[in-house]
mmCIF file as gemmi writes it, N, C-alpha and C atoms, coordinates in Angstrom:
data_model
loop_
_atom_site.group_PDB
_atom_site.id
_atom_site.type_symbol
_atom_site.label_atom_id
_atom_site.label_alt_id
_atom_site.label_comp_id
_atom_site.label_asym_id
_atom_site.label_entity_id
_atom_site.label_seq_id
_atom_site.pdbx_PDB_ins_code
_atom_site.Cartn_x
_atom_site.Cartn_y
_atom_site.Cartn_z
_atom_site.occupancy
_atom_site.B_iso_or_equiv
_atom_site.pdbx_formal_charge
_atom_site.auth_seq_id
_atom_site.auth_asym_id
_atom_site.pdbx_PDB_model_num
ATOM 1 N N . MET Axp A 1 ? 84.857 101.211 132.286 1 0 ? 1 A 1
ATOM 2 C CA . MET Axp A 1 ? 85.967 100.84 133.142 1 0 ? 1 A 1
ATOM 3 C C . MET Axp A 1 ? 85.394 100.217 134.409 1 0 ? 1 A 1
ATOM 4 N N . THR Axp A 2 ? 85.993 99.149 134.875 1 0 ? 2 A 1
ATOM 5 C CA . THR Axp A 2 ? 85.541 98.515 136.113 1 0 ? 2 A 1
ATOM 6 C C . THR Axp A 2 ? 86.658 98.515 137.144 1 0 ? 2 A 1
ATOM 7 N N . PHE Axp A 3 ? 86.277 98.528 138.388 1 0 ? 3 A 1
ATOM 8 C CA . PHE Axp A 3 ? 87.221 98.471 139.501 1 0 ? 3 A 1
ATOM 9 C C . PHE Axp A 3 ? 86.748 97.39 140.454 1 0 ? 3 A 1
ATOM 10 N N . GLY Axp A 4 ? 87.669 96.718 141.097 1 0 ? 4 A 1
ATOM 11 C CA . GLY Axp A 4 ? 87.288 95.717 142.085 1 0 ? 4 A 1
ATOM 12 C C . GLY Axp A 4 ? 87.393 94.31 141.549 1 0 ? 4 A 1
ATOM 13 N N . GLY Axp A 5 ? 86.433 93.493 141.911 1 0 ? 5 A 1
ATOM 14 C CA . GLY Axp A 5 ? 86.489 92.076 141.612 1 0 ? 5 A 1
ATOM 15 C C . GLY Axp A 5 ? 86.126 91.671 140.199 1 0 ? 5 A 1
ATOM 16 N N . HIS Axp A 6 ? 85.686 92.601 139.369 1 0 ? 6 A 1
ATOM 17 C CA . HIS Axp A 6 ? 85.269 92.256 138.012 1 0 ? 6 A 1
ATOM 18 C C . HIS Axp A 6 ? 86.196 92.904 136.993 1 0 ? 6 A 1
ATOM 19 N N . ASP Axp A 7 ? 86.641 92.124 136.009 1 0 ? 7 A 1
ATOM 20 C CA . ASP Axp A 7 ? 87.5 92.648 134.955 1 0 ? 7 A 1
ATOM 21 C C . ASP Axp A 7 ? 86.703 93.349 133.868 1 0 ? 7 A 1
ATOM 22 N N . PHE Axp A 8 ? 85.509 92.841 133.58 1 0 ? 8 A 1
ATOM 23 C CA . PHE Axp A 8 ? 84.641 93.511 132.614 1 0 ? 8 A 1
ATOM 24 C C . PHE Axp A 8 ? 83.191 93.102 132.84 1 0 ? 8 A 1
ATOM 25 N N . VAL Axp A 9 ? 82.284 93.873 132.265 1 0 ? 9 A 1
ATOM 26 C CA . VAL Axp A 9 ? 80.848 93.639 132.388 1 0 ? 9 A 1
ATOM 27 C C . VAL Axp A 9 ? 80.279 93.526 130.977 1 0 ? 9 A 1
ATOM 28 N N . VAL Axp A 10 ? 79.442 92.538 130.766 1 0 ? 10 A 1
ATOM 29 C CA . VAL Axp A 10 ? 78.75 92.388 129.49 1 0 ? 10 A 1
ATOM 30 C C . VAL Axp A 10 ? 77.271 92.635 129.737 1 0 ? 10 A 1
ATOM 31 N N . ILE Axp A 11 ? 76.7 93.552 128.996 1 0 ? 11 A 1
ATOM 32 C CA . ILE Axp A 11 ? 75.254 93.784 129.054 1 0 ? 11 A 1
ATOM 33 C C . ILE Axp A 11 ? 74.694 93.223 127.757 1 0 ? 11 A 1
ATOM 34 N N . HIS Axp A 12 ? 73.856 92.224 127.898 1 0 ? 12 A 1
ATOM 35 C CA . HIS Axp A 12 ? 73.338 91.498 126.73 1 0 ? 12 A 1
ATOM 36 C C . HIS Axp A 12 ? 71.823 91.453 126.799 1 0 ? 12 A 1
ATOM 37 N N . GLU Axp A 13 ? 71.167 91.855 125.738 1 0 ? 13 A 1
ATOM 38 C CA . GLU Axp A 13 ? 69.71 91.771 125.669 1 0 ? 13 A 1
ATOM 39 C C . GLU Axp A 13 ? 69.351 90.613 124.753 1 0 ? 13 A 1
ATOM 40 N N . ALA Axp A 14 ? 68.483 89.729 125.227 1 0 ? 14 A 1
ATOM 41 C CA . ALA Axp A 14 ? 68.102 88.554 124.456 1 0 ? 14 A 1
ATOM 42 C C . ALA Axp A 14 ? 66.581 88.487 124.339 1 0 ? 14 A 1
ATOM 43 N N . PRO Axp A 15 ? 66.092 87.848 123.29 1 0 ? 15 A 1
ATOM 44 C CA . PRO Axp A 15 ? 64.642 87.751 123.11 1 0 ? 15 A 1
ATOM 45 C C . PRO Axp A 15 ? 63.964 86.801 124.102 1 0 ? 15 A 1
ATOM 46 N N . ASP Axp A 16 ? 64.748 85.876 124.672 1 0 ? 16 A 1
ATOM 47 C CA . ASP Axp A 16 ? 64.183 84.939 125.638 1 0 ? 16 A 1
ATOM 48 C C . ASP Axp A 16 ? 65.305 84.392 126.521 1 0 ? 16 A 1
ATOM 49 N N . LEU Axp A 17 ? 64.911 83.691 127.581 1 0 ? 17 A 1
ATOM 50 C CA . LEU Axp A 17 ? 65.878 83.184 128.556 1 0 ? 17 A 1
ATOM 51 C C . LEU Axp A 17 ? 66.82 82.159 127.931 1 0 ? 17 A 1
ATOM 52 N N . ALA Axp A 18 ? 66.32 81.306 127.05 1 0 ? 18 A 1
ATOM 53 C CA . ALA Axp A 18 ? 67.169 80.287 126.426 1 0 ? 18 A 1
ATOM 54 C C . ALA Axp A 18 ? 68.307 80.932 125.638 1 0 ? 18 A 1
ATOM 55 N N . SER Axp A 19 ? 68.016 81.998 124.915 1 0 ? 19 A 1
ATOM 56 C CA . SER Axp A 19 ? 69.058 82.699 124.152 1 0 ? 19 A 1
ATOM 57 C C . SER Axp A 19 ? 70.079 83.335 125.087 1 0 ? 19 A 1
ATOM 58 N N . ALA Axp A 20 ? 69.609 83.884 126.182 1 0 ? 20 A 1
ATOM 59 C CA . ALA Axp A 20 ? 70.515 84.5 127.151 1 0 ? 20 A 1
ATOM 60 C C . ALA Axp A 20 ? 71.445 83.456 127.755 1 0 ? 20 A 1
ATOM 61 N N . VAL Axp A 21 ? 70.907 82.289 128.061 1 0 ? 21 A 1
ATOM 62 C CA . VAL Axp A 21 ? 71.72 81.207 128.623 1 0 ? 21 A 1
ATOM 63 C C . VAL Axp A 21 ? 72.767 80.755 127.611 1 0 ? 21 A 1
ATOM 64 N N . GLN Axp A 22 ? 72.399 80.658 126.345 1 0 ? 22 A 1
ATOM 65 C CA . GLN Axp A 22 ? 73.361 80.263 125.315 1 0 ? 22 A 1
ATOM 66 C C . GLN Axp A 22 ? 74.532 81.235 125.264 1 0 ? 22 A 1
ATOM 67 N N . THR Axp A 23 ? 74.247 82.524 125.37 1 0 ? 23 A 1
ATOM 68 C CA . THR Axp A 23 ? 75.313 83.525 125.346 1 0 ? 23 A 1
ATOM 69 C C . THR Axp A 23 ? 76.199 83.39 126.578 1 0 ? 23 A 1
ATOM 70 N N . ALA Axp A 24 ? 75.596 83.193 127.74 1 0 ? 24 A 1
ATOM 71 C CA . ALA Axp A 24 ? 76.38 83.033 128.972 1 0 ? 24 A 1
ATOM 72 C C . ALA Axp A 24 ? 77.308 81.826 128.869 1 0 ? 24 A 1
ATOM 73 N N . VAL Axp A 25 ? 76.82 80.727 128.313 1 0 ? 25 A 1
ATOM 74 C CA . VAL Axp A 25 ? 77.635 79.526 128.159 1 0 ? 25 A 1
ATOM 75 C C . VAL Axp A 25 ? 78.793 79.787 127.195 1 0 ? 25 A 1
ATOM 76 N N . LYS Axp A 26 ? 78.531 80.495 126.106 1 0 ? 26 A 1
ATOM 77 C CA . LYS Axp A 26 ? 79.6 80.819 125.152 1 0 ? 26 A 1
ATOM 78 C C . LYS Axp A 26 ? 80.688 81.655 125.824 1 0 ? 26 A 1
ATOM 79 N N . ILE Axp A 27 ? 80.297 82.602 126.654 1 0 ? 27 A 1
ATOM 80 C CA . ILE Axp A 27 ? 81.278 83.444 127.351 1 0 ? 27 A 1
ATOM 81 C C . ILE Axp A 27 ? 82.095 82.595 128.314 1 0 ? 27 A 1
ATOM 82 N N . ARG Axp A 28 ? 81.436 81.706 129.061 1 0 ? 28 A 1
ATOM 83 C CA . ARG Axp A 28 ? 82.14 80.841 130.01 1 0 ? 28 A 1
ATOM 84 C C . ARG Axp A 28 ? 83.142 79.93 129.321 1 0 ? 28 A 1
ATOM 85 N N . ASN Axp A 29 ? 82.883 79.592 128.058 1 0 ? 29 A 1
ATOM 86 C CA . ASN Axp A 29 ? 83.746 78.663 127.333 1 0 ? 29 A 1
ATOM 87 C C . ASN Axp A 29 ? 84.902 79.341 126.604 1 0 ? 29 A 1
ATOM 88 N N . ILE Axp A 30 ? 85.037 80.654 126.716 1 0 ? 30 A 1
ATOM 89 C CA . ILE Axp A 30 ? 86.149 81.36 126.095 1 0 ? 30 A 1
ATOM 90 C C . ILE Axp A 30 ? 87.437 80.982 126.844 1 0 ? 30 A 1
ATOM 91 N N . PRO Axp A 31 ? 88.465 80.543 126.121 1 0 ? 31 A 1
ATOM 92 C CA . PRO Axp A 31 ? 89.723 80.199 126.787 1 0 ? 31 A 1
ATOM 93 C C . PRO Axp A 31 ? 90.251 81.376 127.62 1 0 ? 31 A 1
ATOM 94 N N . GLY Axp A 32 ? 90.651 81.09 128.842 1 0 ? 32 A 1
ATOM 95 C CA . GLY Axp A 32 ? 91.163 82.123 129.734 1 0 ? 32 A 1
ATOM 96 C C . GLY Axp A 32 ? 90.129 82.659 130.705 1 0 ? 32 A 1
ATOM 97 N N . VAL Axp A 33 ? 88.843 82.45 130.419 1 0 ? 33 A 1
ATOM 98 C CA . VAL Axp A 33 ? 87.797 82.869 131.353 1 0 ? 33 A 1
ATOM 99 C C . VAL Axp A 33 ? 87.773 81.853 132.482 1 0 ? 33 A 1
ATOM 100 N N . THR Axp A 34 ? 88.023 82.325 133.688 1 0 ? 34 A 1
ATOM 101 C CA . THR Axp A 34 ? 88.107 81.408 134.833 1 0 ? 34 A 1
ATOM 102 C C . THR Axp A 34 ? 86.878 81.443 135.729 1 0 ? 34 A 1
ATOM 103 N N . ASP Axp A 35 ? 86.082 82.503 135.638 1 0 ? 35 A 1
ATOM 104 C CA . ASP Axp A 35 ? 84.907 82.618 136.499 1 0 ? 35 A 1
ATOM 105 C C . ASP Axp A 35 ? 83.947 83.609 135.877 1 0 ? 35 A 1
ATOM 106 N N . THR Axp A 36 ? 82.655 83.379 136.049 1 0 ? 36 A 1
ATOM 107 C CA . THR Axp A 36 ? 81.635 84.32 135.589 1 0 ? 36 A 1
ATOM 108 C C . THR Axp A 36 ? 80.564 84.459 136.651 1 0 ? 36 A 1
ATOM 109 N N . GLU Axp A 37 ? 79.818 85.539 136.566 1 0 ? 37 A 1
ATOM 110 C CA . GLU Axp A 37 ? 78.656 85.749 137.422 1 0 ? 37 A 1
ATOM 111 C C . GLU Axp A 37 ? 77.551 86.281 136.525 1 0 ? 37 A 1
ATOM 112 N N . THR Axp A 38 ? 76.435 85.577 136.484 1 0 ? 38 A 1
ATOM 113 C CA . THR Axp A 38 ? 75.322 85.97 135.633 1 0 ? 38 A 1
ATOM 114 C C . THR Axp A 38 ? 74.214 86.552 136.494 1 0 ? 38 A 1
ATOM 115 N N . ILE Axp A 39 ? 73.764 87.728 136.129 1 0 ? 39 A 1
ATOM 116 C CA . ILE Axp A 39 ? 72.658 88.394 136.822 1 0 ? 39 A 1
ATOM 117 C C . ILE Axp A 39 ? 71.6 88.683 135.775 1 0 ? 39 A 1
ATOM 118 N N . ILE Axp A 40 ? 70.393 88.171 135.99 1 0 ? 40 A 1
ATOM 119 C CA . ILE Axp A 40 ? 69.307 88.361 135.034 1 0 ? 40 A 1
ATOM 120 C C . ILE Axp A 40 ? 68.404 89.487 135.525 1 0 ? 40 A 1
ATOM 121 N N . CYS Axp A 41 ? 68.177 90.448 134.66 1 0 ? 41 A 1
ATOM 122 C CA . CYS Axp A 41 ? 67.274 91.563 134.947 1 0 ? 41 A 1
ATOM 123 C C . CYS Axp A 41 ? 66.094 91.464 134.006 1 0 ? 41 A 1
ATOM 124 N N . MET Axp A 42 ? 64.902 91.598 134.546 1 0 ? 42 A 1
ATOM 125 C CA . MET Axp A 42 ? 63.711 91.536 133.711 1 0 ? 42 A 1
ATOM 126 C C . MET Axp A 42 ? 62.849 92.76 133.966 1 0 ? 42 A 1
ATOM 127 N N . ASP Axp A 43 ? 62.181 93.179 132.93 1 0 ? 43 A 1
ATOM 128 C CA . ASP Axp A 43 ? 61.236 94.282 133.041 1 0 ? 43 A 1
ATOM 129 C C . ASP Axp A 43 ? 60.049 93.821 133.882 1 0 ? 43 A 1
ATOM 130 N N . ILE Axp A 44 ? 59.577 94.663 134.777 1 0 ? 44 A 1
ATOM 131 C CA . ILE Axp A 44 ? 58.47 94.287 135.674 1 0 ? 44 A 1
ATOM 132 C C . ILE Axp A 44 ? 57.223 93.905 134.886 1 0 ? 44 A 1
ATOM 133 N N . HIS Axp A 45 ? 57.049 94.494 133.707 1 0 ? 45 A 1
ATOM 134 C CA . HIS Axp A 45 ? 55.898 94.16 132.879 1 0 ? 45 A 1
ATOM 135 C C . HIS Axp A 45 ? 56.005 92.731 132.335 1 0 ? 45 A 1
ATOM 136 N N . GLU Axp A 46 ? 57.201 92.284 132.055 1 0 ? 46 A 1
ATOM 137 C CA . GLU Axp A 46 ? 57.396 90.911 131.602 1 0 ? 46 A 1
ATOM 138 C C . GLU Axp A 46 ? 57.131 89.928 132.724 1 0 ? 46 A 1
ATOM 139 N N . VAL Axp A 47 ? 57.578 90.268 133.925 1 0 ? 47 A 1
ATOM 140 C CA . VAL Axp A 47 ? 57.448 89.367 135.07 1 0 ? 47 A 1
ATOM 141 C C . VAL Axp A 47 ? 55.987 89.166 135.443 1 0 ? 47 A 1
ATOM 142 N N . PHE Axp A 48 ? 55.229 90.264 135.497 1 0 ? 48 A 1
ATOM 143 C CA . PHE Axp A 48 ? 53.852 90.201 135.968 1 0 ? 48 A 1
ATOM 144 C C . PHE Axp A 48 ? 52.823 90.275 134.853 1 0 ? 48 A 1
ATOM 145 N N . GLY Axp A 49 ? 53.266 90.3 133.609 1 0 ? 49 A 1
ATOM 146 C CA . GLY Axp A 49 ? 52.344 90.334 132.487 1 0 ? 49 A 1
ATOM 147 C C . GLY Axp A 49 ? 51.491 91.593 132.446 1 0 ? 49 A 1
ATOM 148 N N . LEU Axp A 50 ? 52.062 92.718 132.888 1 0 ? 50 A 1
ATOM 149 C CA . LEU Axp A 50 ? 51.296 93.973 132.918 1 0 ? 50 A 1
ATOM 150 C C . LEU Axp A 50 ? 51.246 94.617 131.553 1 0 ? 50 A 1
């Protein structure tokens, strides 16, 4: 359940950034969707190659 400025939240795990972007674009193109906000979270080990 969400309260405030967001109607729903999608948590999506993708194998790479290109796949994640494709999913975000598909969501934005759903009829009736008027606005989206994409936040990318990455594991610190992925970012720094640890």
